[in-house]
MDAnalysis code that builds the backbone (N, CA, C; Angstrom):
import MDAnalysis as mda
import numpy as np

u = mda.Universe.empty(639, n_residues=213, atom_resindex=np.repeat(np.arange(213), 3), trajectory=True)
u.add_TopologyAttr("name", ["N", "CA", "C"] * 213)
u.add_TopologyAttr("resid", np.arange(1, 214))
u.add_TopologyAttr("resname", ["UNK", "UNK", "UNK", "UNK", "UNK", "UNK", "UNK", "UNK", "UNK", "UNK", "UNK", "UNK", "UNK", "UNK", "UNK", "UNK", "UNK", "UNK", "UNK", "UNK", "UNK", "UNK", "UNK", "UNK", "UNK", "UNK", "UNK", "UNK", "UNK", "UNK", "UNK", "UNK", "UNK", "UNK", "UNK", "UNK", "UNK", "UNK", "UNK", "UNK", "UNK", "UNK", "UNK", "UNK", "UNK", "UNK", "UNK", "UNK", "UNK", "UNK", "UNK", "UNK", "UNK", "UNK", "UNK", "UNK", "UNK", "UNK", "UNK", "UNK", "UNK", "UNK", "UNK", "UNK", "UNK", "UNK", "UNK", "UNK", "UNK", "UNK", "UNK", "UNK", "UNK", "UNK", "UNK", "UNK", "UNK", "UNK", "UNK", "UNK", "UNK", "UNK", "UNK", "UNK", "UNK", "UNK", "UNK", "UNK", "UNK", "UNK", "UNK", "UNK", "UNK", "UNK", "UNK", "UNK", "UNK", "UNK", "UNK", "UNK", "UNK", "UNK", "UNK", "UNK", "UNK", "UNK", "UNK", "UNK", "UNK", "UNK", "UNK", "UNK", "UNK", "UNK", "UNK", "UNK", "UNK", "UNK", "UNK", "UNK", "UNK", "UNK", "UNK", "UNK", "UNK", "UNK", "UNK", "UNK", "UNK", "UNK", "UNK", "UNK", "UNK", "UNK", "UNK", "UNK", "UNK", "UNK", "UNK", "UNK", "UNK", "UNK", "UNK", "UNK", "UNK", "UNK", "UNK", "UNK", "UNK", "UNK", "UNK", "UNK", "UNK", "UNK", "UNK", "UNK", "UNK", "UNK", "UNK", "UNK", "UNK", "UNK", "UNK", "UNK", "UNK", "UNK", "UNK", "UNK", "UNK", "UNK", "UNK", "UNK", "UNK", "UNK", "UNK", "UNK", "UNK", "UNK", "UNK", "UNK", "UNK", "UNK", "UNK", "UNK", "UNK", "UNK", "UNK", "UNK", "UNK", "UNK", "UNK", "UNK", "UNK", "UNK", "UNK", "UNK", "UNK", "UNK", "UNK", "UNK", "UNK", "UNK", "UNK", "UNK", "UNK", "UNK", "UNK", "UNK", "UNK", "UNK", "UNK", "UNK", "UNK"])
u.atoms.positions = np.array([
    [0.844, -1.201, 0.000],
    [0.000, 0.000, 0.000],
    [0.876, 1.248, 0.000],
    [0.635, 2.141, -0.969],
    [1.439, 3.355, -1.075],
    [1.046, 4.362, -0.004],
    [2.064, 5.016, 0.568],
    [1.856, 6.084, 1.544],
    [2.661, 7.300, 1.116],
    [2.000, 8.435, 0.897],
    [2.717, 9.647, 0.498],
    [3.639, 10.119, 1.612],
    [3.251, 9.872, 2.865],
    [4.102, 10.255, 3.989],
    [5.401, 9.452, 3.982],
    [5.298, 8.154, 3.754],
    [6.485, 7.304, 3.673],
    [7.346, 7.680, 2.478],
    [6.710, 7.996, 1.363],
    [7.443, 8.418, 0.172],
    [8.261, 9.665, 0.460],
    [7.643, 10.645, 1.095],
    [8.329, 11.908, 1.382],
    [9.501, 11.730, 2.339],
    [9.425, 10.727, 3.182],
    [10.533, 10.428, 4.089],
    [11.670, 9.696, 3.371],
    [11.354, 9.023, 2.288],
    [12.335, 8.186, 1.591],
    [13.086, 8.915, 0.484],
    [12.468, 9.946, -0.102],
    [13.069, 10.592, -1.268],
    [13.082, 12.114, -1.124],
    [14.185, 12.717, -1.536],
    [14.236, 14.168, -1.713],
    [13.782, 14.471, -3.123],
    [12.858, 15.389, -3.267],
    [12.264, 15.618, -4.580],
    [12.257, 17.098, -4.955],
    [12.089, 17.319, -6.231],
    [11.816, 18.638, -6.783],
    [10.511, 18.550, -7.562],
    [9.774, 19.651, -7.598],
    [8.489, 19.648, -8.294],
    [8.604, 20.444, -9.591],
    [8.129, 19.825, -10.665],
    [8.108, 20.469, -11.975],
    [6.653, 20.701, -12.374],
    [6.359, 21.911, -12.813],
    [5.008, 22.245, -13.265],
    [4.959, 22.173, -14.785],
    [3.887, 21.561, -15.308],
    [3.694, 21.440, -16.748],
    [2.292, 21.889, -17.120],
    [2.169, 22.407, -18.331],
    [0.855, 22.714, -18.864],
    [0.731, 22.061, -20.225],
    [-0.275, 21.231, -20.374],
    [-0.537, 20.549, -21.637],
    [-1.965, 20.870, -22.027],
    [-2.128, 21.467, -23.192],
    [-3.447, 21.964, -23.561],
    [-3.834, 23.063, -22.588],
    [-5.014, 22.958, -22.014],
    [-5.443, 23.949, -21.019],
    [-5.401, 23.379, -19.605],
    [-4.636, 22.287, -19.423],
    [-4.567, 21.618, -18.132],
    [-3.173, 21.760, -17.519],
    [-3.149, 21.935, -16.207],
    [-1.881, 22.088, -15.487],
    [-1.603, 20.845, -14.647],
    [-0.334, 20.474, -14.575],
    [0.088, 19.288, -13.843],
    [1.353, 19.591, -13.056],
    [1.593, 18.790, -12.030],
    [2.826, 18.871, -11.252],
    [3.433, 17.478, -11.175],
    [4.760, 17.414, -11.310],
    [5.444, 16.129, -11.243],
    [6.639, 16.219, -10.313],
    [6.722, 15.242, -9.411],
    [7.867, 15.143, -8.517],
    [8.971, 14.370, -9.221],
    [10.188, 14.915, -9.176],
    [11.356, 14.258, -9.747],
    [12.412, 14.102, -8.655],
    [13.299, 13.118, -8.766],
    [14.351, 12.951, -7.753],
    [15.300, 14.145, -7.732],
    [15.636, 14.596, -6.539],
    [16.559, 15.720, -6.400],
    [18.008, 15.265, -6.498],
    [18.306, 14.069, -6.005],
    [19.661, 13.546, -6.017],
    [19.692, 12.254, -6.839],
    [20.032, 12.403, -8.098],
    [20.028, 11.260, -9.007],
    [21.119, 10.260, -8.646],
    [22.239, 10.762, -8.086],
    [23.371, 9.882, -7.785],
    [22.956, 8.715, -6.884],
    [22.024, 8.965, -5.987],
    [21.597, 7.928, -5.049],
    [20.775, 6.826, -5.717],
    [20.336, 7.068, -6.948],
    [19.478, 6.108, -7.636],
    [20.228, 5.308, -8.695],
    [21.494, 5.631, -8.900],
    [22.291, 4.944, -9.910],
    [22.756, 3.597, -9.373],
    [22.486, 2.552, -10.142],
    [22.898, 1.202, -9.767],
    [23.744, 0.605, -10.887],
    [24.812, -0.066, -10.508],
    [25.738, -0.739, -11.444],
    [26.127, 0.174, -12.609],
    [26.408, 1.439, -12.270],
    [26.902, 2.423, -13.242],
    [25.936, 2.692, -14.398],
    [24.669, 2.363, -14.221],
    [23.677, 2.622, -15.255],
    [22.807, 3.808, -14.861],
    [22.707, 4.787, -15.751],
    [21.885, 5.960, -15.479],
    [20.417, 5.558, -15.480],
    [19.675, 5.913, -14.430],
    [18.239, 5.575, -14.381],
    [17.435, 6.492, -15.303],
    [17.064, 5.980, -16.455],
    [16.412, 6.808, -17.473],
    [15.073, 7.366, -17.030],
    [14.489, 6.780, -15.998],
    [13.148, 7.185, -15.573],
    [13.130, 8.470, -14.765],
    [14.288, 9.025, -14.391],
    [14.318, 10.121, -13.413],
    [13.981, 11.490, -13.991],
    [13.833, 11.614, -15.296],
    [13.535, 12.920, -15.877],
    [12.311, 12.831, -16.779],
    [11.753, 13.988, -17.062],
    [10.648, 14.072, -18.011],
    [11.257, 14.335, -19.384],
    [11.135, 13.363, -20.262],
    [11.735, 13.463, -21.581],
    [10.853, 14.279, -22.511],
    [11.489, 15.001, -23.423],
    [10.740, 15.808, -24.386],
    [9.762, 14.955, -25.199],
    [10.165, 13.723, -25.502],
    [9.285, 12.840, -26.270],
    [7.982, 12.567, -25.525],
    [8.044, 12.500, -24.196],
    [6.834, 12.285, -23.403],
    [5.862, 13.453, -23.553],
    [6.393, 14.652, -23.641],
    [5.539, 15.828, -23.790],
    [4.881, 15.863, -25.163],
    [5.634, 15.496, -26.191],
    [5.075, 15.440, -27.546],
    [3.947, 14.424, -27.621],
    [4.172, 13.252, -27.051],
    [3.146, 12.200, -27.092],
    [1.933, 12.568, -26.233],
    [2.171, 13.188, -25.083],
    [1.070, 13.619, -24.225],
    [0.189, 14.634, -24.930],
    [0.816, 15.593, -25.583],
    [0.064, 16.618, -26.313],
    [-0.769, 15.993, -27.431],
    [-0.198, 15.030, -28.111],
    [-0.914, 14.337, -29.188],
    [-2.150, 13.626, -28.643],
    [-2.015, 12.954, -27.511],
    [-3.141, 12.228, -26.926],
    [-4.251, 13.164, -26.463],
    [-3.865, 14.279, -25.855],
    [-4.841, 15.235, -25.330],
    [-5.699, 15.815, -26.449],
    [-5.118, 15.968, -27.614],
    [-5.819, 16.628, -28.711],
    [-6.562, 15.658, -29.636],
    [-6.746, 14.416, -29.174],
    [-7.486, 13.444, -29.976],
    [-8.857, 13.186, -29.350],
    [-9.716, 12.519, -30.110],
    [-11.019, 12.090, -29.597],
    [-10.810, 10.747, -28.891],
    [-10.651, 10.787, -27.578],
    [-10.221, 9.606, -26.832],
    [-11.342, 8.596, -26.561],
    [-12.563, 9.051, -26.416],
    [-13.721, 8.150, -26.275],
    [-13.525, 7.070, -25.206],
    [-12.900, 7.435, -24.109],
    [-12.694, 6.524, -22.976],
    [-11.983, 5.226, -23.380],
    [-11.047, 5.306, -24.289],
    [-10.336, 4.118, -24.740],
    [-9.361, 3.633, -23.669],
    [-9.131, 2.308, -23.666],
    [-8.157, 1.739, -22.740],
    [-6.750, 1.950, -23.288],
    [-5.831, 2.331, -22.409],
    [-4.486, 2.705, -22.825],
    [-3.466, 2.045, -21.911],
    [-2.475, 1.405, -22.509],
    [-1.370, 0.798, -21.771],
    [-0.110, 1.599, -22.034],
    [0.502, 2.107, -20.946],
    [1.763, 2.828, -21.069],
    [2.911, 1.927, -20.636],
    [3.912, 1.809, -21.497],
    [5.101, 1.024, -21.203],
    [6.246, 1.951, -20.806],
    [7.071, 1.510, -19.850],
    [8.213, 2.324, -19.434],
    [7.794, 3.699, -18.977],
    [6.865, 3.753, -18.032],
    [6.202, 5.012, -17.681],
    [7.114, 6.035, -17.022],
    [8.176, 5.592, -16.356],
    [9.040, 6.553, -15.672],
    [8.296, 7.298, -14.588],
    [8.246, 8.608, -14.696],
    [7.576, 9.449, -13.699],
    [6.071, 9.537, -13.921],
    [5.583, 8.962, -15.015],
    [4.139, 8.889, -15.222],
    [3.528, 10.018, -16.028],
    [4.349, 10.765, -16.717],
    [3.849, 11.948, -17.433],
    [2.711, 11.612, -18.392],
    [2.949, 10.679, -19.295],
    [1.962, 10.374, -20.329],
    [0.685, 9.801, -19.723],
    [0.839, 8.821, -18.843],
    [-0.328, 8.168, -18.272],
    [-1.208, 9.101, -17.462],
    [-0.590, 9.945, -16.655],
    [-1.343, 10.871, -15.812],
    [-2.077, 11.905, -16.658],
    [-1.407, 12.423, -17.674],
    [-2.047, 13.412, -18.548],
    [-3.169, 12.762, -19.355],
    [-2.933, 11.548, -19.860],
    [-3.979, 10.853, -20.623],
    [-5.189, 10.541, -19.746],
    [-4.944, 10.120, -18.513],
    [-6.044, 9.812, -17.595],
    [-6.902, 11.041, -17.329],
    [-6.287, 12.210, -17.316],
    [-7.012, 13.439, -16.986],
    [-8.048, 13.820, -18.037],
    [-7.892, 13.314, -19.261],
    [-8.852, 13.646, -20.320],
    [-9.750, 12.463, -20.672],
    [-9.710, 11.396, -19.874],
    [-10.702, 10.356, -20.030],
    [-10.240, 8.992, -20.489],
    [-8.953, 8.841, -20.823],
    [-8.472, 7.501, -21.163],
    [-8.502, 6.609, -19.918],
    [-8.745, 5.324, -20.119],
    [-8.675, 4.339, -19.039],
    [-7.259, 3.775, -19.044],
    [-6.416, 4.294, -18.164],
    [-4.971, 4.083, -18.272],
    [-4.455, 3.031, -17.300],
    [-3.671, 2.113, -17.836],
    [-2.814, 1.238, -17.042],
    [-1.383, 1.639, -17.357],
    [-0.668, 2.114, -16.357],
    [0.699, 2.580, -16.572],
    [1.666, 1.622, -15.883],
    [2.771, 1.304, -16.555],
    [3.636, 0.230, -16.071],
    [5.102, 0.653, -16.010],
    [5.804, 0.036, -15.068],
    [7.242, 0.251, -14.896],
    [7.863, -1.015, -14.311],
    [9.177, -1.130, -14.470],
    [9.914, -2.259, -13.892],
    [10.640, -1.856, -12.616],
    [11.225, -0.656, -12.606],
    [12.032, -0.194, -11.474],
    [11.144, 0.112, -10.266],
    [11.495, -0.449, -9.121],
    [10.660, -0.285, -7.923],
    [10.629, 1.159, -7.436],
    [11.735, 1.881, -7.569],
    [11.754, 3.290, -7.150],
    [10.917, 4.139, -8.094],
    [10.984, 3.841, -9.369],
    [10.146, 4.561, -10.329],
    [8.673, 4.365, -10.013],
    [8.305, 3.161, -9.595],
    [6.906, 2.896, -9.248],
    [6.474, 3.745, -8.055],
    [7.370, 3.978, -7.116],
    [7.057, 4.864, -5.993],
    [6.772, 6.280, -6.485],
    [7.570, 6.763, -7.432],
    [7.332, 8.099, -7.995],
    [6.048, 8.119, -8.819],
    [5.737, 7.024, -9.493],
    [4.463, 6.937, -10.218],
    [3.285, 7.131, -9.268],
    [3.327, 6.434, -8.143],
    [2.247, 6.561, -7.161],
    [2.179, 7.985, -6.603],
    [3.339, 8.568, -6.310],
    [3.368, 9.922, -5.747],
    [2.816, 10.938, -6.736],
    [3.195, 10.831, -7.991],
    [2.722, 11.781, -8.987],
    [1.242, 11.584, -9.298],
    [0.780, 10.348, -9.256],
    [-0.662, 10.113, -9.398],
    [-1.410, 10.751, -8.229],
    [-0.828, 10.668, -7.037],
    [-1.458, 11.226, -5.838],
    [-1.579, 12.749, -5.937],
    [-0.492, 13.431, -6.283],
    [-0.536, 14.903, -6.272],
    [-1.352, 15.463, -7.434],
    [-1.532, 14.667, -8.501],
    [-2.357, 15.111, -9.626],
    [-3.787, 14.586, -9.550],
    [-4.108, 13.917, -8.423],
    [-5.453, 13.386, -8.183],
    [-5.912, 12.477, -9.328],
    [-4.995, 11.617, -9.761],
    [-5.308, 10.660, -10.830],
    [-5.900, 9.405, -10.188],
    [-7.139, 9.481, -9.807],
    [-7.751, 8.447, -8.977],
    [-8.045, 7.146, -9.718],
    [-8.198, 7.204, -11.040],
    [-8.524, 5.984, -11.783],
    [-7.304, 5.365, -12.450],
    [-6.143, 5.982, -12.301],
    [-4.918, 5.463, -12.914],
    [-4.529, 4.139, -12.262],
    [-4.311, 3.128, -13.091],
    [-3.892, 1.814, -12.601],
    [-2.386, 1.674, -12.804],
    [-1.658, 1.421, -11.722],
    [-0.197, 1.340, -11.767],
    [0.225, -0.107, -11.540],
    [1.043, -0.629, -12.477],
    [1.445, -2.033, -12.402],
    [2.950, -2.177, -12.616],
    [3.531, -3.152, -11.903],
    [4.901, -3.563, -12.204],
    [4.863, -4.436, -13.456],
    [5.814, -4.217, -14.378],
    [5.837, -5.024, -15.594],
    [7.270, -5.348, -15.988],
    [7.545, -6.632, -16.066],
    [8.800, -7.136, -16.610],
    [8.518, -7.523, -18.057],
    [9.152, -6.839, -19.008],
    [8.881, -7.105, -20.417],
    [9.133, -8.567, -20.787],
    [10.045, -9.212, -20.087],
    [10.387, -10.597, -20.406],
    [9.422, -11.596, -19.764],
    [8.674, -11.167, -18.766],
    [7.712, -12.046, -18.084],
    [6.420, -11.273, -17.814],
    [5.743, -10.832, -18.861],
    [4.535, -10.008, -18.665],
    [3.398, -10.801, -18.053],
    [2.661, -10.165, -17.156],
    [1.538, -10.846, -16.507],
    [0.313, -9.948, -16.390],
    [0.146, -9.051, -17.347],
    [-1.038, -8.199, -17.360],
    [-2.236, -8.980, -17.891],
    [-3.420, -8.459, -17.618],
    [-4.642, -9.093, -18.103],
    [-5.341, -8.195, -19.112],
    [-5.940, -8.802, -20.107],
    [-6.758, -8.060, -21.044],
    [-5.998, -7.489, -22.223],
    [-6.769, -6.841, -23.112],
    [-6.224, -6.171, -24.289],
    [-6.463, -4.675, -24.167],
    [-5.718, -3.901, -24.946],
    [-5.789, -2.444, -24.852],
    [-6.002, -1.832, -26.231],
    [-6.802, -0.762, -26.250],
    [-7.060, -0.049, -27.506],
    [-5.818, 0.680, -28.007],
    [-5.013, 1.164, -27.074],
    [-3.816, 1.934, -27.416],
    [-2.659, 1.481, -26.528],
    [-1.498, 1.296, -27.124],
    [-0.268, 1.074, -26.363],
    [0.668, 2.232, -26.669],
    [1.209, 2.858, -25.625],
    [2.065, 4.029, -25.831],
    [3.384, 3.869, -25.081],
    [4.376, 4.612, -25.550],
    [5.652, 4.646, -24.848],
    [6.551, 5.705, -25.448],
    [7.368, 6.326, -24.611],
    [8.339, 7.304, -25.103],
    [9.743, 6.865, -24.715],
    [10.662, 7.057, -25.629],
    [12.076, 6.712, -25.430],
    [12.239, 5.267, -24.939],
    [11.587, 4.353, -25.632],
    [11.665, 2.938, -25.268],
    [12.815, 2.215, -25.969],
    [13.199, 2.703, -27.150],
    [14.088, 1.947, -28.023],
    [15.524, 2.451, -27.903],
    [16.342, 1.691, -27.176],
    [17.752, 2.036, -27.036],
    [18.678, 0.929, -27.533],
    [18.307, -0.306, -27.269],
    [19.210, -1.406, -27.635],
    [18.438, -2.557, -28.270],
    [19.141, -3.303, -29.106],
    [18.514, -4.360, -29.885],
    [17.945, -5.470, -29.012],
    [18.526, -5.672, -27.845],
    [18.043, -6.737, -26.965],
    [16.617, -6.490, -26.477],
    [16.132, -5.252, -26.608],
    [14.751, -4.936, -26.209],
    [13.743, -5.191, -27.328],
    [14.215, -5.385, -28.547],
    [13.300, -5.517, -29.682],
    [12.310, -6.661, -29.477],
    [12.830, -7.853, -29.222],
    [11.984, -9.045, -29.164],
    [10.931, -8.977, -28.059],
    [11.307, -8.646, -26.801],
    [10.269, -8.589, -25.761],
    [9.251, -7.481, -25.987],
    [9.690, -6.363, -26.544],
    [8.773, -5.248, -26.775],
    [7.769, -5.586, -27.872],
    [8.245, -6.182, -28.943],
    [7.344, -6.586, -30.021],
    [6.366, -7.647, -29.527],
    [6.848, -8.558, -28.696],
    [5.963, -9.577, -28.122],
    [4.861, -8.940, -27.285],
    [5.190, -7.885, -26.553],
    [4.170, -7.158, -25.779],
    [3.119, -6.543, -26.693],
    [3.574, -5.925, -27.777],
    [2.627, -5.352, -28.730],
    [1.668, -6.433, -29.241],
    [2.244, -7.569, -29.631],
    [1.446, -8.640, -30.217],
    [0.479, -9.250, -29.206],
    [0.885, -9.279, -27.942],
    [0.068, -9.923, -26.907],
    [-1.054, -9.035, -26.383],
    [-0.799, -7.723, -26.269],
    [-1.731, -6.868, -25.531],
    [-2.504, -5.852, -26.368],
    [-2.186, -5.711, -27.644],
    [-2.928, -4.754, -28.463],
    [-4.212, -5.398, -28.974],
    [-5.317, -4.685, -28.822],
    [-6.597, -5.184, -29.326],
    [-6.551, -5.232, -30.859],
    [-7.397, -6.076, -31.486],
    [-7.318, -6.278, -32.935],
    [-7.376, -5.001, -33.768],
    [-8.145, -4.026, -33.344],
    [-8.230, -2.766, -34.099],
    [-7.516, -1.624, -33.368],
    [-6.550, -1.971, -32.535],
    [-5.855, -0.972, -31.740],
    [-4.713, -0.292, -32.477],
    [-4.037, 0.578, -31.775],
    [-2.903, 1.305, -32.351],
    [-1.793, 1.443, -31.320],
    [-0.583, 1.565, -31.818],
    [0.599, 1.781, -30.988],
    [1.131, 3.169, -31.302],
    [1.431, 3.940, -30.268],
    [1.980, 5.285, -30.428],
    [3.306, 5.364, -29.698],
    [4.363, 5.704, -30.427],
    [5.703, 5.795, -29.861],
    [6.291, 7.166, -30.155],
    [7.069, 7.681, -29.213],
    [7.757, 8.961, -29.417],
    [9.187, 8.826, -28.925],
    [10.119, 9.331, -29.695],
    [11.522, 9.257, -29.297],
    [12.378, 10.179, -30.163],
    [13.541, 10.519, -29.646],
    [14.514, 11.223, -30.456],
    [15.065, 10.263, -31.509],
    [15.435, 10.774, -32.678],
    [16.010, 9.889, -33.705],
    [17.306, 9.253, -33.193],
    [17.441, 7.954, -33.369],
    [18.681, 7.261, -33.031],
    [18.830, 6.035, -33.926],
    [20.044, 5.527, -34.020],
    [20.365, 4.460, -34.970],
    [19.553, 3.197, -34.733],
    [19.181, 2.927, -33.493],
    [18.479, 1.676, -33.193],
    [17.027, 1.679, -33.668],
    [16.483, 2.845, -33.994],
    [15.044, 2.921, -34.262],
    [14.654, 2.348, -35.620],
    [15.429, 2.650, -36.646],
    [15.089, 2.172, -37.988],
    [15.072, 0.651, -38.090],
    [16.070, -0.064, -37.534],
    [15.994, -1.522, -37.557],
    [14.785, -2.075, -36.802],
    [14.397, -1.396, -35.734],
    [13.219, -1.808, -34.969],
    [11.962, -1.700, -35.823],
    [11.819, -0.589, -36.529],
    [10.650, -0.407, -37.390],
    [10.667, -1.379, -38.571],
    [11.856, -1.711, -39.055],
    [11.948, -2.663, -40.165],
    [11.333, -4.005, -39.786],
    [11.520, -4.435, -38.545],
    [10.922, -5.681, -38.071],
    [9.402, -5.540, -37.974],
    [8.944, -4.395, -37.478],
    [7.509, -4.189, -37.265],
    [6.714, -4.102, -38.563],
    [7.384, -3.808, -39.675],
    [6.691, -3.687, -40.965],
    [5.970, -4.967, -41.360],
    [6.386, -6.102, -40.809],
    [5.737, -7.372, -41.133],
    [4.281, -7.390, -40.681],
    [3.997, -6.709, -39.557],
    [2.656, -6.782, -38.959],
    [1.885, -5.461, -38.997],
    [2.586, -4.329, -39.124],
    [1.928, -3.045, -38.912],
    [2.141, -2.069, -40.071],
    [1.111, -1.266, -40.303],
    [1.278, -0.059, -41.108],
    [1.949, 0.987, -40.219],
    [2.874, 1.744, -40.780],
    [3.665, 2.683, -39.974],
    [3.543, 4.092, -40.540],
    [3.170, 5.026, -39.672],
    [3.151, 6.451, -40.009],
    [4.103, 7.175, -39.056],
    [4.896, 8.094, -39.588],
    [5.857, 8.825, -38.761],
    [5.721, 10.321, -39.023],
    [5.618, 11.087, -37.950],
    [5.628, 12.540, -38.023],
    [6.872, 13.080, -37.316],
    [7.485, 14.076, -37.896],
    [8.648, 14.708, -37.272],
    [8.195, 15.966, -36.535],
    [8.484, 16.000, -35.244],
    [8.077, 17.122, -34.409],
    [9.317, 17.840, -33.863],
    [9.164, 19.104, -33.538],
    [10.231, 19.875, -32.909],
    [9.717, 20.451, -31.600],
    [10.555, 20.391, -30.567],
    [10.163, 20.908, -29.265],
    [11.334, 21.680, -28.680],
    [11.076, 22.907, -28.313],
    [12.126, 23.722, -27.715],
    [12.308, 23.360, -26.253],
    [13.558, 23.291, -25.817],
    [13.873, 23.013, -24.422],
    [15.056, 23.868, -24.014],
    [15.453, 23.754, -22.743],
    [16.586, 24.538, -22.263],
    [17.882, 24.104, -22.940],
    [17.885, 22.911, -23.516],
    [19.072, 22.409, -24.219],
    [19.034, 22.718, -25.705],
    [18.035, 23.478, -26.141],
    [17.881, 23.777, -27.558],
    [16.665, 23.083, -28.126],
    [16.540, 23.079, -29.430],
    [15.403, 22.452, -30.086],
    [15.638, 20.954, -30.229],
    [14.690, 20.178, -29.765],
    [14.773, 18.728, -29.846],
    [13.920, 18.235, -31.012],
    [14.487, 17.324, -31.787],
    [13.743, 16.665, -32.853],
    [13.150, 15.363, -32.310],
    [11.855, 15.210, -32.452],
    [11.155, 14.039, -31.933],
    [10.405, 13.340, -33.073],
    [10.519, 12.017, -33.117],
    [9.740, 11.225, -34.055],
    [8.507, 10.683, -33.344],
    [7.343, 10.957, -33.888],
    [6.088, 10.434, -33.364],
    [5.594, 9.377, -34.349],
    [5.471, 8.139, -33.877],
    [5.160, 7.022, -34.753],
    [3.834, 6.378, -34.375],
    [3.015, 6.101, -35.378],
    [1.737, 5.416, -35.172],
    [1.754, 4.112, -35.956],
    [1.421, 3.011, -35.267],
    [1.385, 1.696, -35.893],
    [-0.011, 1.101, -35.767],
    [-0.536, 0.586, -36.861],
    [-1.827, -0.090, -36.862],
    [-1.673, -1.423, -37.587],
    [-2.419, -2.433, -37.135],
    [-2.256, -3.779, -37.665],
    [-2.680, -3.925, -39.116],
    [-1.876, -4.636, -39.896],
    [-2.200, -4.874, -41.304],
    [-3.392, -5.807, -41.450],
    [-3.543, -6.733, -40.501],
    [-4.609, -7.724, -40.611],
    [-5.987, -7.138, -40.384],
    [-6.049, -5.885, -39.860],
    [-7.351, -5.257, -39.602],
    [-7.724, -4.237, -40.661],
    [-6.896, -4.116, -41.691],
    [-7.161, -3.106, -42.728],
    [-8.350, -3.524, -43.582],
])
């Protein structure tokens, strides 16, 4: 059982304010990232990525019709919390136990009462049901993730569903999409987002099943 009091005793945090569409949100992020680094690997979940903002904005501006949505690699919960606020039925997932604590905390402060938070190991998935939409930002970094991620898409996407991905352009992405062409129609939009580090180029990708065309 999550306790915001216990969370506040366990983590030093900073609060980031965001506005997406006409809605305002607050997200707690770790203040001391060094304490969360394990085996010399940077914890990718500790920041709000520009790709998450692009995908969140895209979801907010669509006709959501209370569709079920599965978020993979949720991190701090940006996409899931924002999507839940406009009516999506969201299940948001993470593997890292500390990230899950931040997911619960951010759901709490944004009053995301219907958000479902689940632990998910891509190699041993145990979720129930199918989803109208599967989303994720900055999921594709290494080839070893291709097979389990594609298996998740195949297992949990409803027959007429769609997959929405957002990420910065990187070498690993094109080979990943080449594999997906066997099962999905692929649409890609190039987006630009200004940040304190300059303008970020983001690829927004939509995949729909060929067998349902």
